[in-house]
VMD Tcl script that draws the C-alpha trace (Angstrom):
set ca {
  {15.03 -50.08 -23.72}
  {13.61 -53.32 -25.06}
  {13.69 -56.82 -23.64}
  {16.28 -59.06 -25.34}
  {13.86 -62.00 -25.37}
  {10.33 -60.71 -26.10}
  {11.24 -57.25 -27.49}
  {8.73 -55.53 -25.17}
  {9.47 -52.03 -23.93}
  {10.88 -52.01 -20.40}
  {9.66 -49.33 -18.03}
  {12.07 -47.16 -16.09}
  {11.81 -45.46 -12.71}
  {12.26 -41.72 -12.26}
  {15.98 -42.31 -11.70}
  {16.22 -44.16 -15.06}
  {16.63 -47.56 -13.45}
  {14.95 -50.37 -15.35}
  {12.14 -52.49 -13.96}
  {13.77 -55.78 -14.83}
  {17.29 -57.12 -14.71}
  {20.50 -57.45 -16.63}
  {21.62 -60.96 -17.62}
  {25.26 -61.47 -18.49}
  {26.23 -63.78 -21.34}
  {29.69 -63.90 -22.90}
  {30.74 -60.73 -21.02}
  {27.83 -58.73 -22.52}
  {24.88 -57.44 -20.52}
  {21.40 -58.07 -21.91}
  {18.21 -56.48 -20.57}
  {15.39 -58.84 -19.57}
  {11.91 -57.66 -18.57}
  {10.16 -58.67 -15.37}
  {7.61 -60.87 -17.19}
  {10.27 -62.98 -18.96}
  {12.27 -63.21 -15.78}
  {9.20 -64.50 -13.96}
  {8.32 -67.08 -16.65}
  {11.72 -68.62 -17.31}
  {14.44 -70.03 -15.05}
  {17.91 -68.48 -15.29}
  {19.38 -71.25 -17.48}
  {16.65 -70.83 -20.11}
  {17.09 -67.04 -20.08}
  {20.79 -67.40 -20.90}
  {20.08 -69.96 -23.64}
  {17.56 -67.70 -25.40}
  {19.91 -64.71 -25.55}
}
mol new
graphics top color blue
foreach p $ca { graphics top sphere $p radius 0.5 }
foreach p [lrange $ca 0 end-1] q [lrange $ca 1 end] { graphics top cylinder $p $q radius 0.2 }
display resetview
């Protein structure tokens, strides 16, 4: 999986859970990496998707 903002590859745990989060915009789920999540507040994350 790739981050929707920076296009970096997102790591997964052994149970195939992502190390990051899903952000919902217009009833679609987008994957955001931990680094982007740490840098940007939630409102800016949604705007950049």
